[in-house]
C-alpha positions in Angstrom: 0.7 21.9 9.2 3.6 21.7 11.5 6.5 19.8 10.0 10.1 19.2 11.2 11.5 21.1 8.1 10.9 24.6 6.8 7.7 24.6 4.6 9.5 26.6 1.9 12.3 24.0 1.7 9.8 21.2 1.3 7.6 22.9 -1.2 10.6 24.1 -3.4 12.7 20.9 -3.1 15.8 23.1 -2.3 16.9 22.5 1.3 18.5 25.1 3.5 21.6 24.1 5.5 19.5 23.3 8.6 17.0 21.1 6.7 19.8 19.5 4.8 21.5 18.6 8.1 18.3 17.0 9.3 18.0 14.9 6.2 21.7 13.9 6.1 21.6 12.9 9.8 18.7 10.6 9.2 16.2 12.4 11.5 14.1 13.1 8.4 14.2 10.6 5.5 13.5 11.1 1.8 10.2 9.3 2.3 9.3 11.8 5.0 10.2 14.6 2.6 8.0 13.3 -0.2 5.0 12.6 2.1 5.3 16.1 3.6 5.3 17.7 0.2 2.1 15.8 -0.8 0.5 16.7 2.6 1.3 20.4 2.2 -0.3 20.5 -1.2 -3.4 18.6 0.1 -3.6 21.1 3.1 -4.8 23.9 0.8 -7.9 21.9 -0.4 -11.2 22.1 1.4 -11.4 18.4 2.1 -8.2 18.4 4.2 -8.5 21.6 6.2 -7.8 19.6 9.4 -4.2 19.3 8.2 -3.6 23.0 9.1 -3.9 22.2 12.8 -2.1 18.9 12.5 1.5 17.9 13.0 3.5 15.5 10.9 5.3 12.9 13.0 6.8 10.4 10.6 6.3 7.9 7.8 7.4 4.2 7.6 7.3 2.0 4.6 6.2 -1.4 5.8 6.5 -3.8 2.9 3.6 -3.0 0.7 2.0 -0.5 3.2 3.0 3.1 3.8 2.1 4.1 7.4 1.8 7.9 7.9 1.7 9.2 11.5 0.0 12.5 12.2 -0.8 14.3 15.4 -4.3 15.7 14.7 -5.9 18.5 16.7 -7.4 17.7 20.1 -10.9 18.4 18.9 -10.5 15.2 16.9 -10.7 14.4 13.3 -13.4 12.1 11.9 -12.1 8.7 10.8 -13.7 9.4 7.5 -11.3 12.3 6.9 -8.3 10.2 7.6 -9.6 7.5 5.3 -10.1 10.1 2.5 -6.5 11.3 3.1 -5.3 7.7 2.9 -7.0 7.3 -0.5 -5.4 10.6 -1.7 -2.0 9.4 -0.7 -2.6 6.0 -2.2 -3.3 7.6 -5.6 0.0 9.6 -5.4 2.3 6.8 -4.1 0.6 3.9 -5.9 0.7 1.7 -2.7 -1.5 1.0 0.2 -1.4 3.8 2.8 -2.6 3.9 6.4 -2.9 7.3 8.1 -2.9 7.0 11.8 -3.5 9.5 14.6 -0.3 9.3 16.7 -1.8 10.8 19.9 -5.1 10.8 21.6 -5.9 7.2 20.9 -5.5 4.2 23.1 -2.8 1.6 22.4 -5.4 -0.9 21.3 -6.9 1.6 18.8 -3.5 2.4 17.4 -2.6 -1.3 17.0 -6.0 -2.0 15.4 -5.6 0.8 12.9 -2.2 -0.5 11.8 -2.9 -4.3 11.6 -6.4 -4.2 10.2 -8.1 -6.2 8.7 -6.6 -8.6 11.2 -8.7 -8.6 14.4 -7.2 -7.6 17.8 -8.4 -9.8 20.6 -6.6 -7.8 23.2 -3.6 -5.7 24.1 -2.0 -6.6 27.4 0.7 -4.6 29.3 3.5 -6.8 30.6 5.6 -5.4 33.4 9.1 -6.9 33.4 11.3 -7.4 36.6 13.7 -4.7 35.4 11.0 -2.1 35.6 10.4 -1.8 31.8 7.2 -2.8 30.1 6.1 -4.3 26.8 2.8 -4.8 25.1 1.5 -8.2 24.0 -1.0 -8.0 21.1 -3.2 -11.1 20.8 -4.6 -12.0 17.4 -6.4 -15.1 16.2 -4.3 -17.6 14.2 -6.7 -17.3 11.3 -6.0 -13.6 11.0 -2.2 -14.0 10.8 -2.4 -14.0 7.0 -4.3 -10.7 7.1 -1.3 -8.8 8.7 -0.1 -6.0 6.3 3.5 -7.4 6.5 5.4 -10.2 8.1 4.9 -10.5 11.8 8.4 -9.4 12.8 8.1 -6.3 10.6 4.7 -5.4 12.2 6.2 -5.9 15.7 9.1 -3.6 14.9 6.8 -0.9 13.5 4.5 -1.0 16.4 7.4 -0.8 18.8 8.7 2.3 17.1 5.3 4.0 17.2 4.3 3.0 20.7 7.7 3.6 22.2 7.9 0.3 24.0 8.6 -3.3 22.9 5.5 -4.9 21.2 5.1 -8.6 20.6 2.3 -10.3 18.7 1.0 -13.5 20.2 -1.1 -15.7 18.0 -3.9 -17.5 19.8 -6.3 -20.3 18.8 -9.9 -19.3 18.1 
């Protein structure tokens, strides 16, 4: 697994000066460090062999849900494997975990994987006059209570992951 820190530093818990600088600058958080440690241990088991070709992107704690972003190999990883990895991480962190594939999926699939069980009616791209763009995610009003965290927190997380401003619009029906 490719990670932003040295594997030896993560496994041992003793950070070299380069890794220590990344952690102290905020590029890598303590949460990232702990998630990387668990993923490196899981990588050696037969169930999680796909992790050897994957790259760790980042982790975000969103209220009661931990979202782990991985860049899986281009051959694709079955959704079943990511779900199994989520359960493994849930047992370790004692909180709900969502493992998402950061690349290779459409914006709608990425949004759907984060806000499930809430339904996504559509994801629209809105081009603004200044040349920037933002995404508008439409969900039914009845599913607002199924979001994993408050609406503003989910919008902020989606904006971080997608790399553009994301707004959630609640619609009737």
